[in-house]
C-alpha positions in Angstrom: -19.1 15.7 47.1 -15.7 14.9 45.5 -13.2 17.7 45.1 -13.2 19.6 41.8 -10.3 18.9 39.4 -8.1 21.7 38.2 -8.4 22.5 34.5 -5.8 20.8 32.3 -3.4 22.5 30.0 -5.0 25.0 27.6 -7.9 25.8 29.9 -9.7 22.7 28.9 -11.9 21.0 31.4 -12.6 17.3 31.5 -16.0 16.2 30.4 -18.1 14.5 33.0 -18.4 10.7 32.8 -21.3 9.3 30.9 -22.6 9.4 27.3 -21.4 12.2 25.1 -23.9 15.1 24.6 -26.2 14.7 21.7 -25.2 16.5 18.5 -28.0 18.2 16.6 -28.2 17.5 12.9 -27.5 20.4 10.7 -30.0 19.3 8.1 -32.9 17.4 9.7 -35.0 17.5 6.5 -34.3 15.1 3.7 -32.5 16.6 0.8 -34.4 17.3 -2.4 -33.2 16.6 -5.9 -33.1 20.3 -6.5 -30.3 20.6 -3.9 -27.9 18.3 -5.9 -25.0 20.0 -7.6 -25.5 20.8 -11.3 -22.7 18.5 -12.2 -24.8 15.4 -11.4 -25.7 13.5 -14.5 -29.4 12.6 -14.8 -30.3 8.9 -15.2 -31.8 8.2 -18.6 -34.4 5.6 -19.3 -31.8 3.6 -21.2 -29.5 3.6 -18.2 -32.3 2.6 -16.0 -33.3 -0.3 -18.2 -29.7 -1.4 -18.5 -29.3 -1.4 -14.7 -32.6 -3.2 -14.2 -31.5 -5.9 -16.7 -28.2 -6.3 -14.9 -30.0 -6.7 -11.6 -32.2 -9.4 -13.0 -29.0 -11.2 -14.4 -27.3 -11.1 -10.9 -30.5 -12.3 -9.2 -30.8 -15.2 -11.6 -27.2 -16.2 -10.8 -27.8 -16.1 -7.1 -31.2 -17.7 -7.2 -31.3 -20.1 -10.1 -34.7 -21.1 -11.2 -33.7 -24.7 -12.3 -34.6 -26.3 -9.0 -36.6 -29.5 -9.2 -40.3 -29.1 -8.7 -41.9 -30.2 -5.5 -43.6 -33.6 -5.6 -47.3 -33.8 -5.8 -48.2 -34.6 -2.2 -51.9 -34.7 -1.2 -52.7 -32.5 1.8 -53.5 -34.2 5.1 -57.1 -34.7 5.8 -58.9 -31.9 7.7 -58.3 -32.1 11.4 -61.6 -32.8 13.2 -60.5 -31.8 16.6 -60.2 -35.3 18.1 -57.3 -35.4 20.5 -56.5 -39.0 19.5 -55.9 -37.8 15.8 -53.8 -34.8 16.7 -50.3 -36.4 16.6 -51.0 -38.2 13.3 -52.3 -34.9 11.8 -49.2 -32.9 12.9 -46.9 -35.6 11.6 -48.6 -35.5 8.2 -48.4 -31.7 8.1 -44.7 -31.9 8.9 -44.1 -34.5 6.2 -45.9 -32.3 3.6 -43.8 -29.2 4.7 -40.6 -31.2 4.5 -41.3 -32.7 1.1 -42.4 -29.4 -0.5 -40.0 -26.7 0.7 -40.6 -24.5 -2.4 -44.4 -24.6 -2.0 -44.4 -23.8 1.7 -41.1 -22.0 2.2 -38.9 -22.3 5.2 
């Protein structure tokens, strides 16, 4: 066992190596609206609608809806399970997915 170290100035001892001790939360329960200070301004329906409209405007700027439509590509024929048709079927699926990214997502 290693020798104990003498306390440093101010009668403080060094903490042992390792992670710091866990600190308990003072308020483990979520706060209720009743706990808010009285100075908080309630949100009116008009404010909520204004914020919702602004959110829609910003989303429209970030994700414009004027993308060209995906081409009309027929789906590949149903896979019958024949091993000899597997590679052709997968290639046709990959082609449809590549040509129609809005329809099938990425």
